[in-house]
N, C-alpha and C positions, 0 to 999 in steps of 0.2 A: 449330586453329580455322579453319573454312572461311568465307570472306567473299565476299559478292556486292555489287557496286555497280551500281545500276540508274539509268541516265540517260535523259532523254526522247528525244533523237535525237543521234547522233554523226555529224554531216554537215559540221562546220566546227570551227575551233579558236578559240572565243571564250571569254568569261569562265567560263561553266558548264563547258565542256570542260577548261579549265585547272584548275578545282577538282577535277574527276575525276582529272586527272593528278597533282595534289598528293596526293590520297587514296592513290594508288599508292605514294607515299613511305612511307605508314604501313602499307599492306597490299599489298606488291609481288606477292603471289600471288593477289590477288583476281580473281574472274571478273567481266567487264563484260557488262551486258545493256542493250539499248535498243530502242525501237520500230523505228528504221531506222538503218542504219550505212553510211557511205561511207568505206571504208578508205583511199581515196586522198586524202581531205580531212582526215584526222586524223593524229596523229603515229604513227610505227611502234610506239612503246611502247603507246599505247592500242589500236591495231589488233591487236597481238599478244595482248592480254588479253581481247578480245571472245569470249565464250563462246556467246552466242546473241542472237537478236532475237525480237520478237513476230511474229505472222503479218502485221502491217502491212507489214513489210519485203518480203514476197513479192508484194505487190500491184503490178502494172505502174505505173511512174511514181511510186512512193511516195517515192523519194529526192528528187524535185523538188517534189512536192505533198503532203508529209507533213502539213502543218498543216490541209489540207482533209480529212484522214482522222481528225481529232480524235474524231468520234463513235464510231469503232471502237476507240479506244485503251483505254477502260475494260475491255471484254471481253478484248481482246488481252492486257492487262497481267495480268488475273486467271488467264489460262491459262498463264503462265510458271510453271514448277516451281521453287520455292525450297526444297524439302524437304531438300536436302543442306546448307544453310547455317546456321551458328550465329550469324552477324552479317550483317544486310542493311542496306545504306546506300542510301537512295533520294535521288537528286539531283533535287529538284522545281522545275520551272519550267514544264514541260509535265507531263502526267499520269504520275507514277511512284509516288507514295506509296501508291497503291491496291494495290500488290503484296501478295500473301497469303503471309506468312512462316510458317515452321514454328511451332507453338504455343509451344515453349520457346526460340525464337530471339529475339535482340534486334534490333529494327527502329529505326534512327535515320534521321530525315529531315533532310538539309541543304537548306533551302528558300531558293531564289533569289527566289521570290515565289509566292504562290498565283497560279494561271494568270491573267495579266493580261487576256487576251481573254475570260475568263469572269467575273472579279470586278472588275477595276480599270477597264477600258475596253471593255466589251462593245459599246457603240454604235459606237465607232470600228471595231471588227472587223466588225460587221454592215454598216457603210457600204461596206466593200470588196466586198460580195457583190452579185450581181444582185438588183434589187428583187423579182423574182418568187419568189426563194427565201428572202428575209429572214424572213417569218413562220415558216417551218419551221425555219430556223436558230435563231431566237429560242427556239422550243420545245425544240430540242436543247440549247441552252445552259442552259435551265432544268433539264433532266434531268441534264446534266453537273454543274451546281451541287449538286444533291441527292446525286449519287454522291460528289462531292468532299467534302462535309461528312461523309457517312457514313464514308468511308474514313479520315478523320483518326483514328478510333478504332483503326486498325490500326498506328499508329505509337506506339512506346513513348516516344520523346523527339524533340522538334523542336529543330533548331539553325537560326537565321535568319542571313542574311548582313548584316543591318543592323537597326537599331532600328525603321525604317519597316516592314520586312517582319515583324518580331516583332509589331508592332501589328496588321498585317493578319491574321496567324495567330490572334491573340486575337479579332479582330473577326469573321472569317469562319468559323473552325473552333472557337472557344472553347477554345483550347489555349495554354499558356504555352510560350515558347521561350527557350533560351539564345541569345546573340548571339556569333558568331565571324565577323569580317570576312573576306572572301575573299582569297586570295593574289594579290599583285601582283609581277611580275618586276622588282623594283627594280634588279637588277644590270644590266639592259639600258640603263639611263638614266644620264646624267651631266650635271653643270652645264657649260654652255658657258664655256670659259676667257676668251673675249673679250666676254662679256656679251650682252644681248639685242639684237635688231634692232628695226625700227620697226613691226612688225605684231602684231595680235591674231590668235588662232587659235581656230577652231571645228572640232572633230574628232568626227565621229559619222556613223551612218547618216543619210541624208537622208530621214527619214520624219516624219510630222506631229508626234508628241508630243515629238520631240527639239528642236523649236522653233529650227531654223536661221533661220527667217524673222525671229525676234526679234533675233538677232545682226545680220542684214543691215539691218533697219530701224533699229537703234540707231546704226549708223555711216553711214546714208544722210544726205546733207547735211552731212557733216563731212569733215575731212581724215584721219580715222583709217583705216588700212589693215587689211583683214580677209582672212585666208586661210581658205578652207573646204575641209576634207578629208573625203572620204566620197562614197558613192554611195547612190542610193535612189529611190523612186518620186516624191519631191518635187523632184528635181534640176532638171527642165526649168522648172518654175514658179519655183523659186528663182533660176535663172539669168536668167529674164525680168525679175524684179523687182530684181535686183542692180545697183547703180551701178558706175561704173568703178573705185572704190577697193576692190572686192570681187573676189578672185581664187579660182577654183575649181581644185583640184588633183586631184579625183577620188580613186580608190583609190591609196594610196602604199604602198611597202614599209615594213616595221617599222623599218628603218634610217633611211629618210627621215622617218618620223613622229617618231622620237626626235630628229632634228635640228631639225625644226619646233617640237617642244615646247621644246627647249633655247634656241632663238633668239627665241621669241615674247616680247612684252611681258607678256602674260598670256593664259591660256586662258579662253574664254567658255563657260560650261556652263549651258545654258538650260532643261534638262529636269528634271522631277521623276522621278528614277530610283530603282530599288530600292536600289542602292548606287552604282554608277558607278566603273568602273576608270579611265576617262580622267583625271579630276582627280588621282588619285594618281600616275599616270604623269607628268603635267605637273609635279607637285610633286617627283617624283623627279629632275627636271631643274632643280630649284630655282626654278621659275617659279610665281608666284601664280595663283590661280584666282578668277575673278569668277563666282559661281554663284547660281542661283536658290535661295533659302533654304528649300527644302522637300525632303523625301525623303532619299536616302542622302548627299547632299552635307553634310548636317548632321553626319554621322558622320566625314567625311574632311577637311573644310575647317575651319580654325580662323579665325573672323572676326577680321580685324585683324592676324593673324599670318602665316597662309599664304594668305590671300585675303580677299575681301569678298563679302557676300551682298547680293542685291537681293530685295525681298520681294513683288514682283508681276511676273507674266509680261507686262510691257508694255515697249515700246521706251523709254518715258520713264524707267521704273525702272532699266533697264539702263544707259541713258545717264547717269543720275545716279550710278550706281556707277562708271562709267568716269571721270566727272569727279572723284569722290572718290579714285579710284586715282591719277589723274594729278596730283592736288594734292600727293601725298606718296608717290611710288613707293619712296623709300628705306626706308620702314618695313618693307618685305618683304625680309628677308635670305635670299639663296639657300641658305646653309648651314643656317639654321634650318628653312627649308621642306623641304630634302632630308632632314634628320634626322627631321622629322615623318613624311615619306613612308616612311622605313625601318621604322616601326612596323607597316606593312602587308605586310611581306615574307613570302615563302612559308614560311620556317621557323617564323615566328610562328603562321601558320595551322595547320601540321602539329602543332606543339606543343599549341596550345589545343584543337583538335578531338580529338587523340589522348588528352589528359588527361580530357576529358569522357567519351569512349567507354570508356576504361579504368575510370573510376569506375562507370559504369553496368553494365559487365560484372561488376565485383566485387559489385554489389548484386543481380545476377540470382538 
C-alpha cells in the first residue's frame, strides 16, 4: 500500500509537525508533501521522507512569507499528483484537505482546526494587513471559504484533534469527525523531586489570542511571581505593561522549559486553543494548570484534579482562580496529574489513529 501524507508547511517542529512525525511510526515508508519545506528546520526523519512540494515552494521568499501566499495554495494543492497513492492523509491546519486523491483511494484528514484565519479569527488576520489591501483580502477570504467548504467532500473520513475542532468541522463543513488527541512527548518531562518553586508560568507565543496580557494583569498589584516564556509580536507591549514581579525569559531550550514546568506552582493557560500541547506538558511534570475553560483545555484538564478553570477571559476571573488554587494547593497531587498526562502519550495516538484507518481500509 502506497501512502502519502500532505502537511500544510514544514518549516518548524511544532505540534502539527510532531503529529506528522508520529504518523511515520504507522507508515514509515510514506511520502511527505507540503506547500513549502525548510529541511534545516525539521527533523532528519521528516526531511528524508519529503517527496515533493507545491509550486508555492518555488516562489522567492516563500519559506519566510508562506502565509501571505495563502490565495495561491488551493490551485497549488490541486496540481499535486496523488494518483500513485492508495491512502492519502491530509494534515489540515492550513490548506491540505483539498488535495485530489485517486478515485479509489482512501482520504483521511487529521484536522488540527479549520483554518483559523479563514473561519475562527478572520478579523484578527485582516487587522495585520495594510488598510489599503484589506477589502481585497476580505474578498479573497470569502473565495477561500467557498473552496474550503467544497473540498470537504473530497475527504472520506475526518479525525479531529479535540472536541472543539470536531464541533468546528460540523459547523463549517457539515461533516462528522472522530476525535483522537494529538501525541505529546511525555517521556521528556518528569516531576521535580524537591517540589515547586514560588512562581507561576506562562509559556506561549506572545501573540494576541494567547492572552499573555491576562496573566500579567492578574498578578499586577500582588506579590505573585510570574515567569513568561516565549517570543512574538506582542512582546514589546507586554514588557511595557508588566510590573516588577513579572520576568520575561524569551525563547528557551526544551530542557529549560521542562525545568520551568517542573518547578512552577502552576501553569497559567489563558487562550481558547484548538487543543493545546502546553498544558499536557506541564501536567507531565505533575504541575496543575489554571486554564480558561473553553476550547481544547476542556479535553486535557480535569477541573479540581489536574487544575482549575476560570470562565471569563478577565483579570478578575483569573485572579479568583489563583485565590481558589492557593486556598488548597494540596488537592493537586503530582503523581495523579502525571498519570493523567500519560494518557496523551505518543503510543496512544499511534494506536487510536491506526485502528481507525485500519477499519476504514477494511470497509473500502
